[in-house]
mmCIF file of the N, C-alpha and C atoms, coordinates in Angstrom:
data_MODEL
# 
_entry.id   MODEL 
# 
loop_
_atom_site.group_PDB 
_atom_site.id 
_atom_site.type_symbol 
_atom_site.label_atom_id 
_atom_site.label_alt_id 
_atom_site.label_comp_id 
_atom_site.label_asym_id 
_atom_site.label_entity_id 
_atom_site.label_seq_id 
_atom_site.pdbx_PDB_ins_code 
_atom_site.Cartn_x 
_atom_site.Cartn_y 
_atom_site.Cartn_z 
_atom_site.occupancy 
_atom_site.B_iso_or_equiv 
_atom_site.pdbx_formal_charge 
_atom_site.auth_seq_id 
_atom_site.auth_comp_id 
_atom_site.auth_asym_id 
_atom_site.auth_atom_id 
_atom_site.pdbx_PDB_model_num 
ATOM 1   N N  . MET A 1 1  ? -6.602  9.370  11.522 1.00 0.00 ? 1  MET A N  1 
ATOM 2   C CA . MET A 1 1  ? -6.077  8.264  10.703 1.00 0.00 ? 1  MET A CA 1 
ATOM 3   C C  . MET A 1 1  ? -5.153  8.813  9.618  1.00 0.00 ? 1  MET A C  1 
ATOM 4   N N  . ARG A 1 2  ? -4.007  8.186  9.476  1.00 0.00 ? 2  ARG A N  1 
ATOM 5   C CA . ARG A 1 2  ? -3.049  8.655  8.483  1.00 0.00 ? 2  ARG A CA 1 
ATOM 6   C C  . ARG A 1 2  ? -3.480  8.269  7.077  1.00 0.00 ? 2  ARG A C  1 
ATOM 7   N N  . LYS A 1 3  ? -3.157  9.111  6.107  1.00 0.00 ? 3  LYS A N  1 
ATOM 8   C CA . LYS A 1 3  ? -3.442  8.784  4.720  1.00 0.00 ? 3  LYS A CA 1 
ATOM 9   C C  . LYS A 1 3  ? -2.461  7.713  4.258  1.00 0.00 ? 3  LYS A C  1 
ATOM 10  N N  . ALA A 1 4  ? -2.864  6.939  3.262  1.00 0.00 ? 4  ALA A N  1 
ATOM 11  C CA . ALA A 1 4  ? -2.055  5.794  2.835  1.00 0.00 ? 4  ALA A CA 1 
ATOM 12  C C  . ALA A 1 4  ? -0.647  6.199  2.429  1.00 0.00 ? 4  ALA A C  1 
ATOM 13  N N  . TYR A 1 5  ? -0.521  7.340  1.726  1.00 0.00 ? 5  TYR A N  1 
ATOM 14  C CA . TYR A 1 5  ? 0.807   7.731  1.264  1.00 0.00 ? 5  TYR A CA 1 
ATOM 15  C C  . TYR A 1 5  ? 1.703   8.212  2.393  1.00 0.00 ? 5  TYR A C  1 
ATOM 16  N N  . GLU A 1 6  ? 1.135   8.374  3.591  1.00 0.00 ? 6  GLU A N  1 
ATOM 17  C CA . GLU A 1 6  ? 1.934   8.790  4.728  1.00 0.00 ? 6  GLU A CA 1 
ATOM 18  C C  . GLU A 1 6  ? 2.427   7.596  5.552  1.00 0.00 ? 6  GLU A C  1 
ATOM 19  N N  . LEU A 1 7  ? 1.917   6.422  5.238  1.00 0.00 ? 7  LEU A N  1 
ATOM 20  C CA . LEU A 1 7  ? 2.325   5.233  5.970  1.00 0.00 ? 7  LEU A CA 1 
ATOM 21  C C  . LEU A 1 7  ? 3.748   4.840  5.613  1.00 0.00 ? 7  LEU A C  1 
ATOM 22  N N  . HIS A 1 8  ? 4.442   4.293  6.573  1.00 0.00 ? 8  HIS A N  1 
ATOM 23  C CA . HIS A 1 8  ? 5.779   3.778  6.326  1.00 0.00 ? 8  HIS A CA 1 
ATOM 24  C C  . HIS A 1 8  ? 5.647   2.452  5.575  1.00 0.00 ? 8  HIS A C  1 
ATOM 25  N N  . VAL A 1 9  ? 6.644   2.102  4.787  1.00 0.00 ? 9  VAL A N  1 
ATOM 26  C CA . VAL A 1 9  ? 6.563   0.881  3.974  1.00 0.00 ? 9  VAL A CA 1 
ATOM 27  C C  . VAL A 1 9  ? 6.265   -0.359 4.825  1.00 0.00 ? 9  VAL A C  1 
ATOM 28  N N  . ASP A 1 10 ? 6.812   -0.429 6.039  1.00 0.00 ? 10 ASP A N  1 
ATOM 29  C CA . ASP A 1 10 ? 6.537   -1.568 6.911  1.00 0.00 ? 10 ASP A CA 1 
ATOM 30  C C  . ASP A 1 10 ? 5.072   -1.597 7.328  1.00 0.00 ? 10 ASP A C  1 
ATOM 31  N N  . ASP A 1 11 ? 4.481   -0.417 7.536  1.00 0.00 ? 11 ASP A N  1 
ATOM 32  C CA . ASP A 1 11 ? 3.066   -0.337 7.884  1.00 0.00 ? 11 ASP A CA 1 
ATOM 33  C C  . ASP A 1 11 ? 2.221   -0.863 6.735  1.00 0.00 ? 11 ASP A C  1 
ATOM 34  N N  . VAL A 1 12 ? 2.599   -0.487 5.505  1.00 0.00 ? 12 VAL A N  1 
ATOM 35  C CA . VAL A 1 12 ? 1.853   -0.928 4.334  1.00 0.00 ? 12 VAL A CA 1 
ATOM 36  C C  . VAL A 1 12 ? 1.890   -2.444 4.209  1.00 0.00 ? 12 VAL A C  1 
ATOM 37  N N  . LYS A 1 13 ? 3.064   -3.032 4.389  1.00 0.00 ? 13 LYS A N  1 
ATOM 38  C CA . LYS A 1 13 ? 3.196   -4.485 4.298  1.00 0.00 ? 13 LYS A CA 1 
ATOM 39  C C  . LYS A 1 13 ? 2.367   -5.171 5.374  1.00 0.00 ? 13 LYS A C  1 
ATOM 40  N N  . THR A 1 14 ? 2.360   -4.594 6.583  1.00 0.00 ? 14 THR A N  1 
ATOM 41  C CA . THR A 1 14 ? 1.596   -5.171 7.682  1.00 0.00 ? 14 THR A CA 1 
ATOM 42  C C  . THR A 1 14 ? 0.103   -5.119 7.378  1.00 0.00 ? 14 THR A C  1 
ATOM 43  N N  . VAL A 1 15 ? -0.348  -3.982 6.855  1.00 0.00 ? 15 VAL A N  1 
ATOM 44  C CA . VAL A 1 15 ? -1.763  -3.822 6.517  1.00 0.00 ? 15 VAL A CA 1 
ATOM 45  C C  . VAL A 1 15 ? -2.188  -4.857 5.480  1.00 0.00 ? 15 VAL A C  1 
ATOM 46  N N  . HIS A 1 16 ? -1.360  -5.050 4.456  1.00 0.00 ? 16 HIS A N  1 
ATOM 47  C CA . HIS A 1 16 ? -1.700  -6.008 3.416  1.00 0.00 ? 16 HIS A CA 1 
ATOM 48  C C  . HIS A 1 16 ? -1.695  -7.437 3.942  1.00 0.00 ? 16 HIS A C  1 
ATOM 49  N N  . ALA A 1 17 ? -0.822  -7.719 4.886  1.00 0.00 ? 17 ALA A N  1 
ATOM 50  C CA . ALA A 1 17 ? -0.774  -9.053 5.467  1.00 0.00 ? 17 ALA A CA 1 
ATOM 51  C C  . ALA A 1 17 ? -2.051  -9.344 6.242  1.00 0.00 ? 17 ALA A C  1 
ATOM 52  N N  . GLU A 1 18 ? -2.664  -8.287 6.781  1.00 0.00 ? 18 GLU A N  1 
ATOM 53  C CA . GLU A 1 18 ? -3.861  -8.455 7.601  1.00 0.00 ? 18 GLU A CA 1 
ATOM 54  C C  . GLU A 1 18 ? -5.151  -8.315 6.798  1.00 0.00 ? 18 GLU A C  1 
ATOM 55  N N  . SER A 1 19 ? -5.096  -7.594 5.687  1.00 0.00 ? 19 SER A N  1 
ATOM 56  C CA . SER A 1 19 ? -6.320  -7.357 4.922  1.00 0.00 ? 19 SER A CA 1 
ATOM 57  C C  . SER A 1 19 ? -6.046  -7.327 3.431  1.00 0.00 ? 19 SER A C  1 
ATOM 58  N N  . ALA A 1 20 ? -6.465  -8.372 2.737  1.00 0.00 ? 20 ALA A N  1 
ATOM 59  C CA . ALA A 1 20 ? -6.240  -8.464 1.296  1.00 0.00 ? 20 ALA A CA 1 
ATOM 60  C C  . ALA A 1 20 ? -7.082  -7.432 0.540  1.00 0.00 ? 20 ALA A C  1 
ATOM 61  N N  . ASP A 1 21 ? -8.096  -6.881 1.217  1.00 0.00 ? 21 ASP A N  1 
ATOM 62  C CA . ASP A 1 21 ? -8.980  -5.910 0.573  1.00 0.00 ? 21 ASP A CA 1 
ATOM 63  C C  . ASP A 1 21 ? -8.430  -4.482 0.668  1.00 0.00 ? 21 ASP A C  1 
ATOM 64  N N  . CYS A 1 22 ? -7.339  -4.320 1.410  1.00 0.00 ? 22 CYS A N  1 
ATOM 65  C CA . CYS A 1 22 ? -6.771  -2.994 1.591  1.00 0.00 ? 22 CYS A CA 1 
ATOM 66  C C  . CYS A 1 22 ? -6.233  -2.453 0.270  1.00 0.00 ? 22 CYS A C  1 
ATOM 67  N N  . VAL A 1 23 ? -6.464  -1.189 0.024  1.00 0.00 ? 23 VAL A N  1 
ATOM 68  C CA . VAL A 1 23 ? -5.961  -0.558 -1.197 1.00 0.00 ? 23 VAL A CA 1 
ATOM 69  C C  . VAL A 1 23 ? -4.640  0.144  -0.890 1.00 0.00 ? 23 VAL A C  1 
ATOM 70  N N  . LEU A 1 24 ? -3.624  -0.192 -1.673 1.00 0.00 ? 24 LEU A N  1 
ATOM 71  C CA . LEU A 1 24 ? -2.318  0.429  -1.472 1.00 0.00 ? 24 LEU A CA 1 
ATOM 72  C C  . LEU A 1 24 ? -2.199  1.669  -2.334 1.00 0.00 ? 24 LEU A C  1 
ATOM 73  N N  . VAL A 1 25 ? -1.881  2.799  -1.693 1.00 0.00 ? 25 VAL A N  1 
ATOM 74  C CA . VAL A 1 25 ? -1.683  4.044  -2.437 1.00 0.00 ? 25 VAL A CA 1 
ATOM 75  C C  . VAL A 1 25 ? -0.229  4.468  -2.272 1.00 0.00 ? 25 VAL A C  1 
ATOM 76  N N  . PRO A 1 26 ? 0.556   4.363  -3.342 1.00 0.00 ? 26 PRO A N  1 
ATOM 77  C CA . PRO A 1 26 ? 1.966   4.740  -3.238 1.00 0.00 ? 26 PRO A CA 1 
ATOM 78  C C  . PRO A 1 26 ? 2.121   6.230  -2.982 1.00 0.00 ? 26 PRO A C  1 
ATOM 79  N N  . TRP A 1 27 ? 3.093   6.612  -2.182 1.00 0.00 ? 27 TRP A N  1 
ATOM 80  C CA . TRP A 1 27 ? 3.309   8.030  -1.931 1.00 0.00 ? 27 TRP A CA 1 
ATOM 81  C C  . TRP A 1 27 ? 4.193   8.604  -3.024 1.00 0.00 ? 27 TRP A C  1 
ATOM 82  N N  . PRO A 1 28 ? 4.188   9.905  -3.197 1.00 0.00 ? 28 PRO A N  1 
ATOM 83  C CA . PRO A 1 28 ? 4.926   10.564 -4.279 1.00 0.00 ? 28 PRO A CA 1 
ATOM 84  C C  . PRO A 1 28 ? 6.398   10.140 -4.336 1.00 0.00 ? 28 PRO A C  1 
ATOM 85  N N  . GLY A 1 29 ? 6.863   9.794  -5.544 1.00 0.00 ? 29 GLY A N  1 
ATOM 86  C CA . GLY A 1 29 ? 8.267   9.464  -5.730 1.00 0.00 ? 29 GLY A CA 1 
ATOM 87  C C  . GLY A 1 29 ? 8.613   8.015  -5.465 1.00 0.00 ? 29 GLY A C  1 
ATOM 88  N N  . ARG A 1 30 ? 7.621   7.221  -5.036 1.00 0.00 ? 30 ARG A N  1 
ATOM 89  C CA . ARG A 1 30 ? 7.915   5.820  -4.739 1.00 0.00 ? 30 ARG A CA 1 
ATOM 90  C C  . ARG A 1 30 ? 7.145   4.898  -5.677 1.00 0.00 ? 30 ARG A C  1 
ATOM 91  N N  . PRO A 1 31 ? 7.844   4.145  -6.538 1.00 0.00 ? 31 PRO A N  1 
ATOM 92  C CA . PRO A 1 31 ? 7.180   3.227  -7.457 1.00 0.00 ? 31 PRO A CA 1 
ATOM 93  C C  . PRO A 1 31 ? 6.638   2.002  -6.731 1.00 0.00 ? 31 PRO A C  1 
ATOM 94  N N  . LEU A 1 32 ? 5.633   1.368  -7.306 1.00 0.00 ? 32 LEU A N  1 
ATOM 95  C CA . LEU A 1 32 ? 5.100   0.126  -6.748 1.00 0.00 ? 32 LEU A CA 1 
ATOM 96  C C  . LEU A 1 32 ? 6.051   -1.012 -7.060 1.00 0.00 ? 32 LEU A C  1 
ATOM 97  N N  . THR A 1 33 ? 6.209   -1.936 -6.105 1.00 0.00 ? 33 THR A N  1 
ATOM 98  C CA . THR A 1 33 ? 6.977   -3.141 -6.394 1.00 0.00 ? 33 THR A CA 1 
ATOM 99  C C  . THR A 1 33 ? 6.061   -4.124 -7.117 1.00 0.00 ? 33 THR A C  1 
ATOM 100 N N  . SER A 1 34 ? 6.626   -5.183 -7.660 1.00 0.00 ? 34 SER A N  1 
ATOM 101 C CA . SER A 1 34 ? 5.810   -6.162 -8.380 1.00 0.00 ? 34 SER A CA 1 
ATOM 102 C C  . SER A 1 34 ? 4.762   -6.783 -7.463 1.00 0.00 ? 34 SER A C  1 
ATOM 103 N N  . GLY A 1 35 ? 5.134   -7.047 -6.223 1.00 0.00 ? 35 GLY A N  1 
ATOM 104 C CA . GLY A 1 35 ? 4.191   -7.623 -5.269 1.00 0.00 ? 35 GLY A CA 1 
ATOM 105 C C  . GLY A 1 35 ? 3.059   -6.663 -4.954 1.00 0.00 ? 35 GLY A C  1 
ATOM 106 N N  . GLU A 1 36 ? 3.384   -5.375 -4.809 1.00 0.00 ? 36 GLU A N  1 
ATOM 107 C CA . GLU A 1 36 ? 2.367   -4.373 -4.517 1.00 0.00 ? 36 GLU A CA 1 
ATOM 108 C C  . GLU A 1 36 ? 1.461   -4.169 -5.729 1.00 0.00 ? 36 GLU A C  1 
ATOM 109 N N  . ARG A 1 37 ? 2.043   -4.251 -6.924 1.00 0.00 ? 37 ARG A N  1 
ATOM 110 C CA . ARG A 1 37 ? 1.266   -4.048 -8.135 1.00 0.00 ? 37 ARG A CA 1 
ATOM 111 C C  . ARG A 1 37 ? 0.173   -5.110 -8.266 1.00 0.00 ? 37 ARG A C  1 
ATOM 112 N N  . ARG A 1 38 ? 0.472   -6.341 -7.827 1.00 0.00 ? 38 ARG A N  1 
ATOM 113 C CA . ARG A 1 38 ? -0.519  -7.414 -7.881 1.00 0.00 ? 38 ARG A CA 1 
ATOM 114 C C  . ARG A 1 38 ? -1.673  -7.147 -6.928 1.00 0.00 ? 38 ARG A C  1 
ATOM 115 N N  . LYS A 1 39 ? -1.388  -6.405 -5.846 1.00 0.00 ? 39 LYS A N  1 
ATOM 116 C CA . LYS A 1 39 ? -2.411  -6.135 -4.834 1.00 0.00 ? 39 LYS A CA 1 
ATOM 117 C C  . LYS A 1 39 ? -3.161  -4.835 -5.113 1.00 0.00 ? 39 LYS A C  1 
ATOM 118 N N  . TRP A 1 40 ? -2.705  -4.089 -6.095 1.00 0.00 ? 40 TRP A N  1 
ATOM 119 C CA . TRP A 1 40 ? -3.284  -2.775 -6.372 1.00 0.00 ? 40 TRP A CA 1 
ATOM 120 C C  . TRP A 1 40 ? -4.714  -2.893 -6.886 1.00 0.00 ? 40 TRP A C  1 
ATOM 121 N N  . SER A 1 41 ? -5.638  -2.148 -6.311 1.00 0.00 ? 41 SER A N  1 
ATOM 122 C CA . SER A 1 41 ? -7.012  -2.103 -6.814 1.00 0.00 ? 41 SER A CA 1 
ATOM 123 C C  . SER A 1 41 ? -7.512  -0.675 -6.669 1.00 0.00 ? 41 SER A C  1 
ATOM 124 N N  . PRO A 1 42 ? -7.459  0.105  -7.754 1.00 0.00 ? 42 PRO A N  1 
ATOM 125 C CA . PRO A 1 42 ? -7.851  1.515  -7.705 1.00 0.00 ? 42 PRO A CA 1 
ATOM 126 C C  . PRO A 1 42 ? -9.282  1.706  -7.219 1.00 0.00 ? 42 PRO A C  1 
ATOM 127 N N  . THR A 1 43 ? -9.508  2.748  -6.459 1.00 0.00 ? 43 THR A N  1 
ATOM 128 C CA . THR A 1 43 ? -10.859 3.015  -5.965 1.00 0.00 ? 43 THR A CA 1 
ATOM 129 C C  . THR A 1 43 ? -11.674 3.691  -7.047 1.00 0.00 ? 43 THR A C  1 
# 
């Protein structure tokens, strides 16, 4: 299984569309968008 920061942005959007409980982990150098920030829930 790939780590969250290795997922492509389209994969991340797809995961969130399917699971609101999914935790988004931004990869190095990429800021969170406003939409992603609302979904962010640190572990």
